[in-house]
C-alpha positions, 0 to 999 in steps of 0.5 A, a space after each residue: 414893896 416889890 412886885 411879886 411878878 418880877 421875883 424869881 430865882 436866879 436860874 429863872 432870870 431871862 438872858 440879858 435881864 438884870 436883877 437885884 439879889 433879894 435872899 438865899 433860900 433859908 435852908 441853904 447849906 451854910 458853906 454854899 451861902 458863904 461861897 455865894 457871899 465870897 463871889 459878891 452875890 450879897 443881898 442888894 447886889 445887882 447882877 445880869 444874866 448873860 447866858 444859859 448853857 443848853 440842856 440845863 447847863 450853867 448860867 453865866 452872870 455878871 456882877 460888877 466887872 466880874 463874870 461867873 458861871 454857876 451851876 443850876 442847883 446853886 442858881 436855884 438857891 438865890 432869890 432875885 427881883 428882876 428889873 423892868 
């Protein structure tokens, strides 16, 4: 059972925090969903928010030993559960 107070979108995850990916939004474009999977952002994967750009800029995340910069519109489609 998950603590709903720790559930949020990837975009809402605070800088420096880690999380597990829970799901993507059910109405996400299948092409975007495939791209998310290609990046290694599958359900259960642990990620870390490294930083967010100013003025609604990109979010920089770490997945394993890879670092990605995601557009806010994509990050808002990924549901996560924050760790501690």
